[in-house]
Structures are given as structure tokens and as C-alpha cells.
GUTI-526278 format. One record per residue (C-alpha): residue number from 1; residue in one letter; x, y, z. Coordinates in pm, 1 decimal. Layout:
BEGIN
@n->NUM | res->a | px->X | py->Y | pz->Z
...
***
This chain:
BEGIN
@n->1 | res->x | px->-11.5 | py->10.5 | pz->-27.3
@n->2 | res->x | px->126.2 | py->348.1 | pz->-100.2
@n->3 | res->x | px->254.9 | py->566.0 | pz->224.9
@n->4 | res->x | px->163.7 | py->955.8 | pz->197.1
@n->5 | res->x | px->308.6 | py->1188.2 | pz->495.4
@n->6 | res->x | px->77.3 | py->1466.0 | pz->524.4
@n->7 | res->x | px->283.7 | py->1792.8 | pz->679.7
@n->8 | res->x | px->60.3 | py->2084.4 | pz->752.4
@n->9 | res->x | px->-13.2 | py->2300.1 | pz->1075.9
@n->10 | res->x | px->-420.4 | py->2349.5 | pz->960.7
@n->11 | res->x | px->-569.5 | py->2045.0 | pz->1104.8
@n->12 | res->x | px->-888.2 | py->2035.0 | pz->860.9
@n->13 | res->x | px->-649.2 | py->2035.3 | pz->568.6
@n->14 | res->x | px->-470.6 | py->1742.2 | pz->700.1
@n->15 | res->x | px->-804.2 | py->1577.6 | pz->793.5
@n->16 | res->x | px->-949.9 | py->1613.4 | pz->429.0
@n->17 | res->x | px->-620.0 | py->1508.6 | pz->276.6
@n->18 | res->x | px->-616.6 | py->1168.0 | pz->490.5
@n->19 | res->x | px->-993.9 | py->1128.0 | pz->423.5
@n->20 | res->x | px->-910.3 | py->1175.5 | pz->30.7
@n->21 | res->x | px->-631.7 | py->962.6 | pz->53.1
@n->22 | res->x | px->-806.3 | py->637.8 | pz->318.0
@n->23 | res->x | px->-1085.4 | py->584.4 | pz->29.0
@n->24 | res->x | px->-835.8 | py->576.5 | pz->-236.0
@n->25 | res->x | px->-664.1 | py->299.8 | pz->-18.5
@n->26 | res->x | px->-331.2 | py->503.8 | pz->40.8
@n->27 | res->x | px->-211.2 | py->460.8 | pz->377.3
@n->28 | res->x | px->-142.7 | py->805.0 | pz->572.4
@n->29 | res->x | px->15.1 | py->1036.3 | pz->840.3
@n->30 | res->x | px->20.6 | py->1365.6 | pz->941.3
@n->31 | res->x | px->290.1 | py->1579.5 | pz->1113.6
@n->32 | res->x | px->131.7 | py->1948.5 | pz->1221.9
@n->33 | res->x | px->488.0 | py->2115.7 | pz->1237.2
@n->34 | res->x | px->816.4 | py->2085.1 | pz->1065.3
@n->35 | res->x | px->1028.2 | py->1950.2 | pz->1340.5
@n->36 | res->x | px->758.1 | py->1676.2 | pz->1372.9
@n->37 | res->x | px->753.9 | py->1616.9 | pz->964.9
@n->38 | res->x | px->1161.1 | py->1530.8 | pz->1015.2
@n->39 | res->x | px->1116.2 | py->1294.1 | pz->1253.8
@n->40 | res->x | px->809.3 | py->1066.0 | pz->1093.6
@n->41 | res->x | px->958.5 | py->1095.8 | pz->741.3
@n->42 | res->x | px->1250.6 | py->873.2 | pz->883.6
@n->43 | res->x | px->992.2 | py->651.0 | pz->1103.7
@n->44 | res->x | px->722.8 | py->630.4 | pz->869.0
@n->45 | res->x | px->906.3 | py->587.9 | pz->558.4
@n->46 | res->x | px->614.6 | py->762.9 | pz->300.1
@n->47 | res->x | px->605.7 | py->713.8 | pz->-75.0
@n->48 | res->x | px->535.7 | py->1069.8 | pz->-82.6
@n->49 | res->x | px->540.2 | py->1449.5 | pz->154.7
@n->50 | res->x | px->293.7 | py->1658.0 | pz->87.7
@n->51 | res->x | px->469.1 | py->1999.4 | pz->244.8
@n->52 | res->x | px->313.9 | py->2271.5 | pz->353.4
@n->53 | res->x | px->536.6 | py->2569.6 | pz->310.6
@n->54 | res->x | px->442.3 | py->2834.7 | pz->619.4
@n->55 | res->x | px->462.6 | py->2686.3 | pz->942.6
@n->56 | res->x | px->558.7 | py->2795.6 | pz->1254.9
@n->57 | res->x | px->896.2 | py->2662.1 | pz->1367.3
@n->58 | res->x | px->1045.4 | py->2489.9 | pz->1091.1
@n->59 | res->x | px->898.8 | py->2572.9 | pz->781.1
@n->60 | res->x | px->815.9 | py->2381.5 | pz->465.3
@n->61 | res->x | px->1149.6 | py->2484.8 | pz->298.6
@n->62 | res->x | px->1359.1 | py->2421.5 | pz->630.2
@n->63 | res->x | px->1180.8 | py->2067.8 | pz->586.5
@n->64 | res->x | px->1286.1 | py->2028.5 | pz->247.0
@n->65 | res->x | px->1631.4 | py->2097.5 | pz->282.4
@n->66 | res->x | px->1678.3 | py->1872.5 | pz->566.1
@n->67 | res->x | px->1476.2 | py->1552.3 | pz->422.4
@n->68 | res->x | px->1664.6 | py->1594.5 | pz->91.6
@n->69 | res->x | px->1980.7 | py->1614.8 | pz->304.8
@n->70 | res->x | px->1926.4 | py->1282.6 | pz->485.0
@n->71 | res->x | px->1692.0 | py->1116.8 | pz->179.1
@n->72 | res->x | px->1800.6 | py->1281.5 | pz->-181.0
@n->73 | res->x | px->1560.5 | py->1037.2 | pz->-337.4
@n->74 | res->x | px->1271.0 | py->1125.4 | pz->-120.1
@n->75 | res->x | px->944.9 | py->1245.7 | pz->-330.8
@n->76 | res->x | px->834.1 | py->1569.9 | pz->-232.0
@n->77 | res->x | px->543.8 | py->1810.7 | pz->-313.8
@n->78 | res->x | px->476.5 | py->2145.8 | pz->-142.0
@n->79 | res->x | px->128.0 | py->2303.9 | pz->-48.2
@n->80 | res->x | px->71.2 | py->2685.0 | pz->-65.3
@n->81 | res->x | px->-195.7 | py->2947.9 | pz->4.3
@n->82 | res->x | px->47.9 | py->3220.5 | pz->-160.3
@n->83 | res->x | px->368.3 | py->3157.7 | pz->-302.0
@n->84 | res->x | px->660.2 | py->3397.9 | pz->-499.5
@n->85 | res->x | px->843.6 | py->3318.8 | pz->-776.1
@n->86 | res->x | px->1140.9 | py->3297.4 | pz->-562.5
@n->87 | res->x | px->1002.3 | py->3058.3 | pz->-320.0
@n->88 | res->x | px->868.6 | py->2819.4 | pz->-594.0
@n->89 | res->x | px->1210.2 | py->2809.8 | pz->-719.2
@n->90 | res->x | px->1398.8 | py->2758.3 | pz->-451.3
@n->91 | res->x | px->1176.7 | py->2509.3 | pz->-363.1
@n->92 | res->x | px->1262.0 | py->2339.9 | pz->-734.3
@n->93 | res->x | px->1623.8 | py->2377.4 | pz->-669.6
@n->94 | res->x | px->1617.7 | py->2176.0 | pz->-356.5
@n->95 | res->x | px->1410.1 | py->1895.8 | pz->-529.7
@n->96 | res->x | px->1046.3 | py->1978.3 | pz->-458.5
@n->97 | res->x | px->845.1 | py->1771.7 | pz->-746.1
@n->98 | res->x | px->548.0 | py->2016.2 | pz->-740.3
@n->99 | res->x | px->395.5 | py->2222.6 | pz->-589.4
@n->100 | res->x | px->-32.9 | py->2248.4 | pz->-520.5
@n->101 | res->x | px->-228.4 | py->2534.7 | pz->-456.0
@n->102 | res->x | px->-417.5 | py->2623.0 | pz->-138.7
@n->103 | res->x | px->-739.7 | py->2574.7 | pz->-112.9
@n->104 | res->x | px->-716.1 | py->2233.1 | pz->-176.6
@n->105 | res->x | px->-875.6 | py->2073.1 | pz->-496.9
@n->106 | res->x | px->-969.1 | py->1732.6 | pz->-581.4
@n->107 | res->x | px->-836.4 | py->1730.5 | pz->-908.0
@n->108 | res->x | px->-499.0 | py->1822.5 | pz->-769.1
@n->109 | res->x | px->-479.6 | py->1595.6 | pz->-516.6
@n->110 | res->x | px->-604.5 | py->1345.1 | pz->-801.7
@n->111 | res->x | px->-293.2 | py->1422.1 | pz->-958.2
@n->112 | res->x | px->-58.5 | py->1354.6 | pz->-653.4
@n->113 | res->x | px->-204.2 | py->1021.4 | pz->-640.3
@n->114 | res->x | px->-185.3 | py->955.4 | pz->-989.7
@n->115 | res->x | px->184.3 | py->1081.3 | pz->-926.4
@n->116 | res->x | px->238.5 | py->847.6 | pz->-686.8
@n->117 | res->x | px->148.5 | py->540.3 | pz->-869.1
@n->118 | res->x | px->329.0 | py->591.9 | pz->-1184.1
@n->119 | res->x | px->649.4 | py->631.0 | pz->-988.9
@n->120 | res->x | px->589.9 | py->309.5 | pz->-763.6
***
């Protein structure tokens, strides 16, 4: 079964995605902050991480840097309600596969599922 780590400080966003993936037989875990995300990435070993950019403490860019340093093959898609071109470029330079815009839409989550299944 594919595994996704959902990292977002908004509980409702996490629950929405977790329910969406559960219905598609994809196991998911939730981290509500960057520090938790780094630890959970190494213990949960997801096939894909959905990572919010703006969080208190470690932000998404910092988590991306840390996870990619330890796991260069990690597949990470960034989540953002607002994004500057500078942030997009930095995340892609650090190895993010793509961006999903908030508020989340089912079509974008479907794209993620397809990407995850295609790369398995």
C-alpha cells in the first residue's frame, strides 16, 4: 500500500487529505509542524510527502532541505496558499517535485495520487 506523509499546521487540511487518501487505499500519516515532519519522515518512510510551506518553527523550505539532505530520493510536493516565484524556484532547486495550491482541490489531489502510483 502506498504511503503519504501530510505535513500542515492546519488540522482541517490534514483531515481532508487523510480522508481523501484513505478512500483510495493509500496509507497516510499527519505531522502538524516541521520538526515532527522530519522525525516522521524517517520513521514512517512515506513514498511521498505533501509539505506546507508556511508553518511555525521549521518552515516547509527548511524541512525540504533537511529531508532531501538525509534522503536525496525523497519525493516531496509543496503546499502553499500563496507563493512567490522566488519560493517556487528555491523549492524546485532543493528538489520539490511540484506545488499544490491551497485551498485544495480534488483534481490536484488526484494528480498527486497519479504521480505517486506512477512512480511506485
